[in-house]
C-alpha positions in Angstrom: -107.0 74.5 22.9 -103.4 75.6 23.6 -102.6 77.8 26.6 -99.5 79.1 28.3 -100.1 78.3 32.0 -98.2 78.1 35.3 -98.6 75.3 37.8 -96.2 76.8 40.2 -94.8 80.3 40.8 -91.3 81.3 39.8 -89.3 82.4 36.8 -90.3 82.5 33.1 -89.8 78.8 32.7 -92.8 78.0 34.9 -94.9 79.0 31.9 -95.9 75.7 30.3 -97.3 75.6 26.7 -99.9 72.8 26.9 -103.5 71.7 26.2 -106.5 72.8 28.2 -110.2 72.5 27.9 -111.9 75.1 25.7 -113.9 77.4 28.1 -117.6 78.0 27.8 -119.2 81.4 28.3 -121.9 81.9 30.9 -124.7 84.5 31.1 -123.4 87.9 30.2 -120.2 86.5 28.8 -118.7 85.8 25.3 -116.1 83.3 24.1 -113.3 85.0 22.0 -111.1 83.3 19.6 -107.9 85.2 20.5 -105.8 86.6 17.8 -103.6 88.8 19.9 -102.7 89.0 23.6 -100.7 91.8 25.2 -97.9 90.9 27.6 -97.9 93.3 30.6 -95.6 93.5 33.6 -98.5 92.6 35.7 -98.3 89.1 34.2 -94.7 88.9 35.5 -95.9 90.1 38.9 -98.5 87.4 39.1 -96.2 84.7 37.8 -93.9 85.5 40.7 -96.9 85.6 43.1 -95.9 89.1 44.1 -98.5 91.4 45.8 -101.3 92.1 43.3 -104.9 93.4 43.7 -106.3 89.9 42.7 -105.2 86.4 43.7 -103.5 84.2 41.1 -104.6 80.7 42.1 -102.8 77.7 40.5 -103.0 76.5 37.8 -103.1 80.0 36.4 -103.3 81.4 32.9 -101.9 85.0 32.7 -103.0 87.7 30.3 -105.4 90.6 30.9 -105.9 92.0 27.4 -106.9 90.2 24.3 -108.3 90.9 20.8 -110.0 88.5 18.4 -113.3 87.3 17.1 -116.4 86.5 19.1 -117.2 82.8 18.6 -119.9 82.1 21.1 -122.3 84.5 22.9 -123.8 83.6 26.2 -127.2 84.6 27.4 -127.9 88.3 28.0 -124.8 89.4 26.0 -126.3 92.7 24.9 -125.0 94.2 21.7 -122.0 91.8 21.3 -122.7 89.4 18.5 -121.0 86.3 17.1 -118.5 87.2 14.4 -117.6 90.6 15.8 -113.9 91.5 16.0 -113.4 92.9 19.5 -110.9 93.7 22.2 -111.4 92.9 25.8 -110.2 93.3 29.4 -110.5 90.0 31.1 -112.3 89.3 34.4 -110.7 88.4 37.8 -107.7 90.7 37.3 -106.5 89.3 34.0 -106.8 85.5 34.2 -107.1 83.6 30.9 -105.5 85.7 28.1 -102.6 83.4 27.2 -104.8 81.1 25.3 -106.4 80.3 22.0 -109.8 81.0 23.5 -110.8 83.3 26.3 -114.0 84.2 28.1 -114.8 87.8 28.8 -117.6 89.7 30.5 -119.6 91.6 27.8 -119.3 94.8 29.8 -115.5 94.6 29.1 -115.8 93.7 25.5 -115.5 96.5 22.9 -115.9 96.3 19.1 -112.6 96.9 17.4 -112.6 100.5 16.2 -112.1 101.0 12.4 -108.5 101.6 11.6 -107.0 99.7 14.5 -105.5 96.2 14.3 -105.9 93.5 16.9 -102.3 93.9 17.9 -102.8 97.6 18.5 -106.1 97.2 20.3 -104.9 94.7 22.8 -102.5 97.2 24.3 -105.0 100.0 24.9 -106.4 99.3 28.3 -103.3 98.6 30.5 -100.5 100.4 28.7 -102.4 103.1 26.9 -104.9 104.0 29.6 -102.2 104.0 32.2 -100.2 106.5 30.3 -103.2 108.8 29.6 -104.8 108.7 33.0 -101.6 109.1 35.0 -100.9 112.3 33.1 -104.5 113.6 33.0 -106.8 112.3 35.7 -104.0 111.8 38.3 -101.2 114.3 37.7 -103.4 116.9 35.9 -100.6 117.9 33.6 -100.7 121.5 32.6 -99.3 123.0 29.4 -95.7 124.1 29.7 -94.9 121.7 32.6 -91.9 119.4 32.7 -92.6 115.6 32.7 -90.2 112.8 33.6 -91.2 109.5 32.1 -89.3 106.6 33.7 -89.0 103.4 31.7 -89.8 105.4 28.6 -89.0 102.6 26.2 -91.7 100.2 27.5 -95.3 99.8 26.7 -96.6 102.5 29.0 -93.6 104.8 28.5 -93.9 104.9 24.7 -97.5 106.0 25.0 -96.7 108.5 27.8 -93.9 110.3 25.9 -96.3 110.9 23.0 -99.3 111.8 25.1 -97.3 114.3 27.2 -96.0 116.0 24.1 -99.5 116.1 22.6 -100.8 117.7 25.8 -98.4 120.5 25.6 -95.7 119.6 28.1 -92.9 122.1 28.0 -90.2 119.5 28.4 -90.6 115.7 28.1 -87.6 114.0 29.6 -87.4 110.3 28.8 -85.5 108.0 31.1 -84.5 104.6 29.7 -81.9 101.9 30.4 -80.6 101.4 26.8 -79.5 103.7 24.0 -82.0 102.1 21.6 -84.9 102.9 24.0 -83.6 106.5 24.4 -83.4 106.9 20.7 -87.0 105.7 20.3 -88.2 108.1 23.0 -86.5 111.0 21.2 -88.1 109.8 17.9 -91.5 109.8 19.6 -91.2 113.4 20.7 -89.1 113.5 23.9 -87.1 116.7 24.3 -84.3 114.9 26.2 -83.4 111.3 27.0 -81.3 110.1 29.9 -80.0 106.8 31.3 -81.7 106.3 34.7 -79.1 103.5 35.5 -76.3 106.1 35.4 -75.2 107.2 38.9 -75.5 110.9 38.0 -78.9 110.9 36.3 -80.3 113.1 39.1 -77.7 115.7 38.4 -78.5 115.5 34.7 -82.1 116.3 35.4 -81.2 119.3 37.5 -79.2 120.7 34.6 -82.1 120.0 32.1 -84.6 121.7 34.4 -82.3 124.7 35.3 -82.3 123.5 38.9 -86.1 123.9 39.1 -87.0 120.2 39.2 -89.7 118.4 37.3 -93.4 119.0 37.7 -94.7 115.5 36.9 -93.0 112.0 37.2 -94.4 108.7 36.0 -92.7 105.9 37.9 -93.1 102.1 37.9 -89.6 100.8 38.7 -89.7 101.3 42.5 -86.8 100.9 44.9 -84.0 103.5 44.6 -85.4 104.8 41.3 -88.6 105.8 43.1 -86.7 107.5 45.9 -84.5 109.4 43.5 -87.4 110.3 41.3 -89.1 112.0 44.2 -85.9 114.0 44.8 -86.0 115.3 41.3 -89.3 117.1 41.7 -89.7 120.8 42.2 -92.4 122.7 44.2 -95.9 121.3 43.7 -94.4 118.3 41.9 -96.6 115.2 41.4 -95.3 111.7 41.1 -97.6 109.0 39.9 -96.6 105.4 40.9 -98.2 102.6 38.9 -95.9 99.6 39.6 -92.7 98.4 41.1 -90.8 96.4 38.4 -87.7 96.1 40.5 -89.6 94.2 43.2 -87.9 96.5 45.8 -90.0 98.1 48.4 -88.9 101.4 49.9 -90.4 103.5 52.7 -91.4 107.0 51.7 -91.3 109.8 54.2 -94.3 112.1 53.3 -92.9 114.8 55.6 -89.9 115.2 53.3 -92.3 116.2 50.6 -94.4 118.5 52.8 -92.4 121.7 52.5 -92.5 121.7 48.7 -96.2 120.8 48.6 -95.4 117.7 46.6 -97.8 114.8 46.0 -97.5 111.0 45.5 -100.4 109.4 43.7 -101.0 105.8 42.8 -102.7 104.3 39.8 -104.3 101.0 39.0 -106.4 100.8 35.8 -108.7 98.1 37.2 -109.7 100.3 40.1 -110.9 103.0 37.7 -113.2 100.6 35.8 -114.6 99.4 39.1 -115.1 102.7 41.0 -115.3 105.3 38.2 -116.3 103.3 35.0 -117.7 106.3 33.2 -114.4 108.2 33.6 -112.4 105.2 32.6 -114.5 104.6 29.4 -114.1 108.3 28.6 -110.3 108.0 28.8 -110.4 104.9 26.6 -112.4 106.6 24.0 -110.1 109.6 24.1 -107.1 107.3 23.7 -108.7 105.6 20.7 -109.3 109.0 19.1 -105.7 110.0 19.6 -104.5 106.9 17.8 -107.0 107.1 15.0 -106.1 110.8 14.4 -102.4 109.9 14.1 -101.6 112.0 17.2 -99.9 109.0 18.8 -98.7 105.7 17.5 -98.8 102.3 19.1 -95.3 101.0 19.4 -94.9 97.2 19.2 -91.5 95.8 19.9 -91.9 92.0 19.6 -94.5 89.7 18.2 -94.1 86.1 19.3 -96.2 82.9 19.1 -97.9 81.9 22.3 -95.6 78.9 22.6 -92.8 81.3 23.3 -94.5 83.0 26.2 -91.6 82.2 28.5 -89.3 84.0 26.1 -91.6 87.0 26.1 -91.3 87.2 29.9 -87.5 86.9 29.7 -87.4 89.8 27.2 -89.6 91.9 29.4 -87.6 91.2 32.5 -84.4 92.0 30.7 -85.9 95.3 29.6 -84.9 94.3 26.0 -88.1 95.3 24.3 -88.9 98.8 23.0 -92.7 99.0 23.0 -95.3 96.3 23.6 -94.8 92.6 23.4 -97.6 90.7 21.7 -98.3 87.0 21.7 -100.2 85.3 18.9 -102.0 82.1 20.0 -102.4 80.7 16.4 -99.0 81.6 15.1 -96.7 78.6 14.7 -93.3 78.8 16.2 -90.6 79.0 13.5 
């Protein structure tokens, strides 16, 4: 089979499109013929060998979310049968998705809901659940509150703008680095859109909130953007951090937040499935319901063949995609 694999850590070009043995499922596992695989920023983190909850031993195949057809079922596979179209979160923190075939634990394999395509489904767990749970289970967003969504044009951001609006946020302020992404955020329901790379974006926020500050911030850029995002919060503000795309690490002084009763919360979707699986599954089912009802739409920015995985990573690093990037293992490069 064909895979996109890295034999050393580094930039996008370390992803090599090559042949690899077809894996075999063990007990409680299934082999999926992959139709679609989602590209997530976690894949970039692991390619760089940056800190991550799981190790990324070489040679390493990235990719944590796939959708496709079950080809082989291992022993004790439960209700998952051969020929089912499914989507899955892969074991060991996401290894194995950039491939024509992938092995998944049956407990993390879900039949494809009617009305959803494989391209849509393979973005549900990381991007979709992150957006929903950061707003609900973490920040406990209340109707009428103001939400700042950083990186609003990305996979998580496009979900978050729509979900915040659906939950009754009084103001959804989308922050994005390009005009195209800001326009998309406004189209998806944001009340305002700002450029977080502009030096005066904090001043713009103060004007938009009448000096009160925001109630909830979703942040995954890190560095100065994280520090400045904290400064935009009002009393009892909550900032949920779910990544650090800039690779910059900044120290946070909790005592600076103490006087305004502000909170900093972190989120990692894998931790929810491990420690609170029932709550995680409930969130996933809720997300599927929102999509099937038409309340939110899955935004796909690029669809590329697996052979162009390195290009997909370059697009992601350049913040040049509005919405999700999907790789197709069986699509031939044009």
